[in-house]
N, C-alpha and C positions, 0 to 999 in steps of 0.2 A: 499659897503665898508663902514667901520666905519668913514673914512675920509670925506665921502660925507656930513656928518652933520656938519663939522667944518666950521668956517667962511672962506670966500675966502682967506684972507691974510694968515691964518694959513695953509690952503691947499697948497698955493703957496710955502711957506717956507718949508713945510714938503716934497714936491715933489723935491725941489732943494737940500735940506739937510736932507735926511731921516736919522732917528735915529734907529740903530739896537744895541741891547744889547745881550751879551752872559753871561749866568748866570749858577749857579750850585745849586743843592739841598742843603738845610740847609746852606745857605751862607748869613750871616747877611749883609755884604757889598752889596750883590746883592739885597737884600730886601730894603736896604737903597736907592740904585740907582733907583729901580723900583718905590718906594714911591715918590722920588724927581720928577721923570718924570710925574707920575700920578697927583701929587699935582699941578704941573705947567701946566697941560693940554697938555703936549707934546706927540703927537702920536709917537708910536715906535713899532718896531717888536722885539720879544724876541725869542732867541734860547737857549734852555737849553743843557748844555754840559753834557752828561751822559755816552757816550761810549768811548772806545779807539779811534775810528774813529773821534768822535767829538773833542776829545782832540788833535789829530794829525792835524785836519783841523784848529783849533784855533791856534795851534803852527805855522802852515804855514802862517795864516793870520796876527797874531800879533807878532810873533817871541818869544812868551812866552806862558805859560799856566795859567797866572794870571787871576783870576775872581774877580769881573766882568770886562769884556772888552766891549768896545762899539765903535761905529763909528757914527760920526755926519757929514754926507756928506763924505768928504775925510779925515776928522780928526779922528785919533784914540786915544782912552783914555783907559789906563789900570788902574785897581783898582777903588776905589771910594772915591773921596774927594769932598765934597759938593761944596766947593769954585771953584774947577777946573771945575767941570761939569757945574756949574751955569754960569761961565765965557763964556763957548762955546755955551751955550744954548741962 
């Protein structure tokens, strides 16, 4: 696993508060979110929303089809605002 190379403290936080992002193709805010996470060294999993089934699953999870969408532990965040995401990270 790529998390095995992370420092112990970061592995512990990542296991308690996993970050998952839902993105779409050609989505500038999605790229902004991805870049923020990478630049801060935050481990995350990414799910690309491409099919109608993906859209329906996102709708059930978030109550919306807004991208990007993400979860940090139990916290849900819709859209990308650098300040908001940084506050939760």
